[in-house]
Backbone as CSV, one residue per row, in Angstrom:
resi,resn,N_x,N_y,N_z,CA_x,CA_y,CA_z,C_x,C_y,C_z
1,MET,16.779,-15.814,-28.818,15.284,-15.306,-28.676,14.665,-14.480,-29.544
2,SER,13.927,-14.548,-30.340,13.526,-14.136,-31.777,12.922,-12.444,-31.652
3,THR,12.821,-11.937,-33.013,12.601,-10.101,-32.531,11.501,-10.369,-31.363
4,THR,9.957,-11.069,-32.188,8.947,-11.059,-31.817,8.905,-11.546,-30.083
5,ALA,9.793,-12.315,-30.178,9.668,-12.797,-28.728,10.416,-11.727,-27.761
6,ILE,11.128,-11.061,-27.706,12.352,-10.081,-27.300,11.263,-8.542,-27.093
7,ALA,10.175,-8.255,-28.349,8.905,-7.473,-28.094,8.311,-8.254,-27.287
8,ALA,7.742,-9.211,-26.996,6.510,-9.320,-26.371,7.205,-9.390,-24.705
9,SER,8.000,-9.785,-24.812,8.741,-9.500,-23.151,8.860,-7.860,-22.623
10,ALA,9.773,-6.985,-23.500,9.560,-5.886,-22.939,8.199,-4.989,-23.034
11,ALA,7.085,-6.044,-23.941,5.514,-4.951,-24.348,5.246,-5.583,-22.894
12,ILE,5.094,-6.645,-22.402,4.548,-7.482,-20.559,5.252,-6.291,-19.666
13,GLU,7.290,-6.284,-19.960,7.194,-5.282,-18.885,6.632,-3.708,-18.687
14,ASN,5.863,-3.232,-19.834,5.980,-1.787,-19.459,4.427,-1.819,-19.218
15,LEU,4.070,-3.474,-19.339,2.494,-3.377,-18.094,2.075,-3.890,-16.502
16,THR,3.750,-3.644,-16.418,3.561,-4.112,-14.629,4.439,-3.145,-13.843
17,LEU,4.028,-3.735,-12.687,4.696,-2.966,-11.895,4.432,-4.216,-10.603
18,SER,5.955,-3.813,-9.846,6.739,-4.840,-8.794,7.504,-3.670,-7.733
19,VAL,6.978,-3.365,-6.451,7.968,-2.782,-5.820,7.440,-3.226,-4.365
20,THR,8.924,-3.318,-4.000,9.044,-4.742,-2.931,10.090,-3.645,-1.639
21,GLN,9.741,-3.679,-0.095,10.406,-2.906,0.655,10.149,-3.724,1.698
22,GLU,11.320,-3.289,2.833,10.806,-3.504,4.156,11.220,-2.704,4.791
23,VAL,10.378,-3.044,6.311,11.126,-1.688,7.072,10.747,-2.459,8.761
24,HIS,12.219,-1.463,9.409,11.508,-2.475,11.667,11.556,-1.485,11.780
25,VAL,10.474,-1.647,13.187,10.048,-1.368,13.937,10.058,-1.441,15.117
26,ARG,10.403,-0.618,16.107,10.046,-0.642,17.773,9.467,-0.357,17.726
27,ALA,8.342,-1.378,17.356,7.245,-1.337,18.212,6.235,-3.101,18.821
28,SER,5.085,-2.853,19.080,5.185,-4.605,19.023,3.848,-4.894,17.560
29,LEU,4.343,-6.210,17.673,2.944,-6.633,16.480,1.517,-5.863,15.967
30,GLU,1.022,-5.956,17.699,-0.109,-5.119,17.656,-0.553,-3.989,17.827
31,THR,0.485,-2.775,19.044,0.664,-1.606,17.908,1.064,-1.385,16.739
32,THR,2.103,-2.084,16.316,2.046,-2.219,14.844,1.048,-2.000,13.472
33,PHE,0.444,-2.660,13.396,-0.702,-3.151,12.802,-1.536,-1.809,12.830
34,ALA,-2.189,-1.609,14.132,-3.433,-0.209,14.464,-2.555,0.944,13.644
35,ALA,-1.204,0.740,13.822,-0.934,1.734,13.137,-0.750,2.227,11.564
36,LEU,-0.577,1.249,11.403,-0.754,0.587,9.425,-2.484,1.286,9.051
37,LEU,-3.235,0.359,9.567,-4.368,0.672,9.992,-4.882,2.205,9.878
38,GLU,-4.263,3.158,10.431,-4.633,4.399,11.061,-4.018,5.393,9.471
39,GLN,-2.441,4.762,9.378,-2.239,5.980,8.125,-3.304,5.863,6.787
40,LEU,-2.361,4.610,6.845,-3.656,4.124,5.155,-4.699,4.845,6.097
41,GLY,-5.395,5.135,6.792,-7.060,5.700,6.836,-7.264,6.722,7.163
42,PRO,-7.806,6.704,7.992,-8.065,8.489,8.337,-6.681,9.668,9.017
43,SER,-5.349,9.222,8.846,-4.374,9.708,9.112,-3.682,9.844,7.504
44,ASN,-3.693,9.485,6.776,-3.194,9.107,5.697,-2.745,10.680,4.724
45,ASP,-1.728,10.749,4.470,-0.725,12.035,3.742,-0.093,12.073,2.535
46,THR,0.336,12.923,1.914,0.669,13.323,0.626,1.997,13.337,1.053
47,THR,2.961,13.071,-0.242,4.758,13.357,0.219,4.351,14.434,0.871
48,ASP,3.939,15.762,0.015,4.113,17.370,0.843,3.733,17.167,1.940
49,GLY,2.644,16.581,2.494,2.037,16.645,4.221,0.923,17.343,3.620
50,LYS,0.435,17.139,2.526,-0.785,17.262,3.685,-1.732,16.412,2.819
51,PRO,-2.734,16.802,4.241,-3.947,15.659,4.565,-4.484,15.298,2.583
52,MET,-4.429,13.790,3.309,-5.590,13.153,2.172,-6.067,11.977,2.278
53,PRO,-7.156,12.303,3.985,-7.227,10.895,4.481,-8.324,9.719,3.631
54,LEU,-8.547,8.754,3.739,-9.101,7.660,3.022,-9.904,6.720,3.926
55,LYS,-10.975,6.565,3.600,-11.367,5.501,5.044,-11.861,3.871,3.914
56,LEU,-11.050,2.772,5.489,-10.436,1.538,5.320,-11.399,1.019,5.662
57,GLU,-12.105,0.018,5.378,-13.184,-0.634,6.784,-12.532,-2.289,6.173
58,PRO,-11.769,-2.413,7.360,-10.870,-3.656,7.513,-11.655,-4.983,8.019
59,TRP,-12.292,-5.272,6.331,-12.697,-6.630,6.975,-12.613,-6.772,6.104
60,PRO,-12.223,-8.756,5.096,-12.888,-9.157,3.983,-13.965,-9.071,2.988
61,GLY,-13.120,-8.134,2.272,-14.251,-7.535,0.188,-14.930,-5.765,1.333
62,GLY,-13.714,-5.098,2.169,-14.214,-3.805,2.850,-13.767,-3.222,1.814
63,ARG,-14.282,-2.112,2.089,-13.817,-0.505,0.988,-12.366,0.033,1.422
64,TRP,-11.257,0.427,0.750,-10.115,0.972,1.005,-10.876,2.687,0.012
65,TYR,-10.904,3.565,-0.022,-11.975,5.068,-0.958,-11.380,5.576,-0.335
66,ARG,-11.461,7.416,-0.615,-11.216,8.350,-0.461,-12.555,9.207,-0.918
67,ASP,-12.825,8.924,0.504,-14.390,10.146,0.570,-14.113,12.137,0.212
68,LEU,-14.982,12.174,-0.568,-15.089,13.537,-1.181,-16.421,14.488,-0.952
69,GLY,-16.968,13.045,-0.380,-18.562,13.891,0.318,-18.881,13.866,-1.074
70,ASP,-20.475,13.893,-1.144,-22.031,14.773,-1.080,-21.604,13.221,-2.547
71,ASN,-21.445,11.652,-2.028,-21.418,11.171,-2.676,-20.505,10.885,-3.909
72,ASN,-19.484,11.865,-3.912,-18.149,11.273,-4.666,-17.071,10.953,-3.895
73,GLY,-15.778,10.605,-4.781,-14.787,9.523,-4.308,-14.174,9.196,-5.119
74,HIS,-13.378,7.664,-4.662,-12.471,6.966,-5.472,-12.323,6.122,-4.480
75,LEU,-12.055,4.573,-5.843,-11.844,3.412,-4.669,-10.699,3.762,-4.982
76,TRP,-9.895,3.437,-4.065,-8.516,2.444,-4.686,-8.592,1.384,-4.506
77,GLY,-9.970,0.171,-3.505,-9.087,-0.960,-4.005,-10.484,-1.821,-2.895
78,HIS,-9.394,-2.871,-2.241,-10.821,-3.512,-1.703,-10.381,-4.541,-0.702
79,VAL,-10.999,-5.090,0.271,-9.838,-5.835,1.019,-10.040,-6.813,0.890
80,GLN,-8.777,-8.028,-0.018,-8.627,-8.605,-0.433,-8.721,-10.087,0.882
81,ALA,-7.339,-9.722,1.421,-7.145,-10.918,3.224,-6.875,-9.816,4.510
82,ILE,-7.469,-10.235,5.371,-6.755,-9.161,5.683,-7.000,-10.751,7.770
83,LYS,-5.734,-10.721,8.015,-4.988,-11.389,9.361,-4.451,-11.050,10.384
84,ARG,-5.421,-10.717,11.542,-5.031,-9.482,12.906,-4.107,-9.853,13.365
85,PRO,-2.952,-10.243,13.063,-2.324,-8.770,13.386,-1.066,-8.876,12.574
86,THR,-1.693,-9.588,11.297,0.222,-10.059,10.307,-0.369,-9.601,9.203
87,LEU,-1.376,-9.482,8.134,-1.606,-9.205,7.014,-2.796,-8.512,6.989
88,ILE,-2.475,-7.356,5.746,-3.757,-6.746,5.478,-3.927,-6.962,3.536
89,GLU,-4.613,-7.143,2.727,-3.692,-7.566,0.802,-4.886,-6.444,1.191
90,PHE,-4.719,-5.724,-0.503,-5.863,-4.988,-1.335,-6.044,-5.483,-2.368
91,CYS,-6.517,-5.505,-3.498,-6.397,-5.163,-4.856,-7.085,-4.415,-5.219
92,GLY,-6.805,-3.890,-6.363,-7.932,-2.110,-7.266,-6.954,-1.914,-7.687
93,PRO,-7.541,0.132,-8.375,-6.604,0.110,-8.927,-5.438,1.399,-7.855
94,LEU,-5.846,1.027,-6.987,-5.513,2.579,-6.489,-5.495,3.825,-6.679
95,PHE,-4.481,4.316,-6.304,-4.189,5.970,-6.918,-4.345,5.915,-8.601
96,MET,-4.535,4.879,-9.476,-4.384,5.261,-11.001,-5.383,4.563,-11.655
97,SER,-6.059,5.862,-12.170,-7.795,5.701,-12.496,-7.568,5.727,-14.421
98,TYR,-7.154,4.332,-14.346,-7.152,3.592,-15.891,-7.433,2.390,-15.555
99,PRO,-7.305,1.420,-16.384,-7.071,0.595,-17.013,-6.232,-0.095,-16.080
100,VAL,-5.839,-0.497,-14.641,-5.057,-1.280,-14.394,-5.891,-1.970,-12.762
101,CYS,-4.962,-3.130,-12.528,-4.708,-4.094,-10.971,-4.301,-4.273,-10.830
102,SER,-4.363,-3.495,-9.070,-3.267,-3.743,-8.423,-3.515,-4.542,-6.958
103,ASN,-2.617,-5.871,-6.666,-2.199,-6.221,-5.413,-1.281,-5.800,-4.726
104,VAL,-1.799,-5.141,-3.588,-0.841,-4.435,-2.359,-1.346,-5.417,-0.268
105,GLN,0.567,-5.752,-0.549,0.525,-6.352,1.072,1.321,-6.173,1.963
106,TYR,0.713,-6.080,3.266,1.465,-5.653,4.312,1.220,-7.064,4.516
107,ARG,2.546,-7.352,5.275,2.943,-8.342,5.978,3.926,-8.062,7.340
108,LEU,2.611,-8.383,8.368,3.924,-7.663,9.477,4.351,-9.396,10.023
109,SER,5.279,-9.404,11.171,6.011,-10.427,12.038,6.896,-9.866,12.904
110,GLU,6.466,-10.571,14.464,7.153,-10.394,15.730,9.543,-10.337,14.807
111,GLU,9.701,-9.763,15.051,11.563,-9.818,15.381,11.836,-9.437,16.519
112,PRO,13.165,-9.467,17.210,13.956,-8.919,17.986,13.840,-7.679,18.228
113,GLY,13.234,-6.829,18.970,12.997,-5.709,18.869,12.397,-5.122,18.602
114,GLY,10.826,-5.265,18.083,9.410,-4.856,17.513,8.997,-5.914,16.195
115,THR,8.913,-5.383,15.283,8.111,-5.674,14.071,8.642,-5.648,12.815
116,LEU,8.166,-6.496,12.479,9.236,-5.916,10.760,7.860,-6.274,9.672
117,ILE,8.042,-5.016,8.585,6.906,-4.662,7.732,7.256,-4.802,6.438
118,LYS,6.577,-6.548,6.043,7.168,-6.879,4.530,5.568,-6.187,3.758
119,PHE,6.646,-5.250,2.443,5.597,-4.989,1.678,5.522,-4.647,0.499
120,HIS,5.185,-5.487,-0.345,5.025,-5.341,-1.577,3.339,-4.892,-2.247
121,HIS,4.264,-4.442,-3.594,3.020,-3.679,-4.113,3.014,-4.559,-6.022
122,THR,2.546,-5.228,-6.795,2.544,-5.877,-7.919,1.349,-5.228,-9.085
123,ALA,1.474,-4.793,-9.753,0.045,-3.710,-10.558,0.574,-4.878,-12.743
124,LEU,-1.102,-4.535,-12.729,-0.555,-5.111,-14.200,-1.790,-4.127,-14.465
125,GLY,-1.006,-3.290,-15.687,-1.903,-2.599,-16.466,-1.606,-1.300,-17.005
126,LEU,-2.147,-0.480,-18.458,-1.349,0.553,-18.561,-0.958,1.877,-17.272
127,ILE,0.142,1.440,-17.465,0.368,2.206,-15.832,1.747,3.123,-16.708
128,THR,1.462,4.413,-16.373,1.776,6.145,-16.751,2.906,6.322,-16.057
129,ASP,4.227,6.114,-16.478,5.982,6.540,-16.528,5.615,7.925,-14.432
130,GLU,4.299,8.403,-14.492,4.600,9.689,-13.761,4.515,8.413,-12.741
131,HIS,3.100,7.906,-12.990,2.654,7.426,-11.730,4.211,5.937,-11.617
132,ARG,4.416,5.084,-12.521,6.064,4.454,-12.435,7.092,5.292,-12.062
133,GLN,7.666,6.181,-11.732,8.503,6.944,-11.094,7.630,7.318,-9.970
134,GLY,6.697,7.310,-9.613,6.856,8.127,-8.120,6.068,7.431,-7.202
135,VAL,5.631,6.355,-7.317,4.570,4.880,-6.847,6.337,5.049,-5.625
136,VAL,7.037,4.360,-5.259,7.986,3.747,-4.849,8.675,5.178,-3.460
137,LYS,8.702,6.690,-4.593,8.419,7.101,-3.539,7.072,7.416,-1.853
138,GLY,6.090,7.651,-3.171,4.824,7.166,-2.535,4.674,6.019,-1.200
139,TRP,5.384,5.260,-1.554,4.945,3.915,-0.119,5.995,4.276,0.447
140,THR,7.007,4.280,-0.042,8.532,4.479,1.394,7.236,6.240,2.143
141,HIS,6.250,6.755,1.936,6.143,7.703,2.363,5.517,7.533,3.625
142,ILE,4.322,6.657,2.835,3.614,5.616,4.146,3.942,4.453,4.557
143,LEU,5.585,4.410,4.539,5.513,2.563,5.637,6.345,3.658,6.185
144,ALA,7.362,5.101,6.543,7.646,6.203,7.360,6.548,6.507,8.119
145,GLY,5.538,6.814,7.282,4.445,7.214,8.654,4.381,6.388,9.482
146,ILE,3.985,5.328,8.832,2.811,4.173,10.457,4.914,3.811,11.085
147,ARG,4.922,3.410,10.107,6.386,3.242,11.587,6.378,4.224,12.595
148,ALA,6.914,5.796,12.004,6.649,6.690,13.467,5.792,6.436,14.312
149,ARG,4.796,6.526,13.649,2.987,6.133,13.915,3.441,5.358,15.389
150,ALA,3.590,4.239,15.118,3.898,3.350,15.970,4.860,2.676,17.095
151,GLU,6.017,3.846,16.551,7.102,3.838,18.314,6.904,5.174,18.743
152,ALA,5.886,6.110,18.038,5.241,7.093,19.174,4.206,6.076,19.880
153,GLY,3.568,5.307,19.675,2.326,5.235,20.589,2.915,3.143,21.010
154,ARG,4.381,3.376,20.932,4.591,1.910,21.415,4.762,1.259,22.474
155,LYS,3.820,0.063,23.190,4.009,-0.243,24.404,5.167,-0.248,25.185
156,GLN,5.516,0.108,26.228,6.948,-0.141,26.593,7.068,-1.719,27.594
């Protein structure tokens, strides 16, 4: 591989982000999906437990955003696809206020004893080191919140 090709490959890696996680939830598919919508919306919080509610319009093209009041806020993305109760997918900048585009997928499937959530976040853009380092902690926190919420309300 030439020096130019190696440099181009390194440059592309610096512009991309990929996070994949799986979580097993001891609750039904429907209960888990409802918990996911709640956690990503009005019950969202930061990794240090501070409320950070988001608005989520759960339909194709629906917005996912932070409403700060008085017509202020931050658009996280749009619902790219939704197939209740097995899929919700977003595209947009998410928490990054610079040139970047993300795709976030939550795929849910039934498994013995509950539900499996397969999570994937890919991004392309000028991703800062701060976000690159903190994103796994943030998604892990959100997934833990979904699991706790679903398991607390699971149908017996």
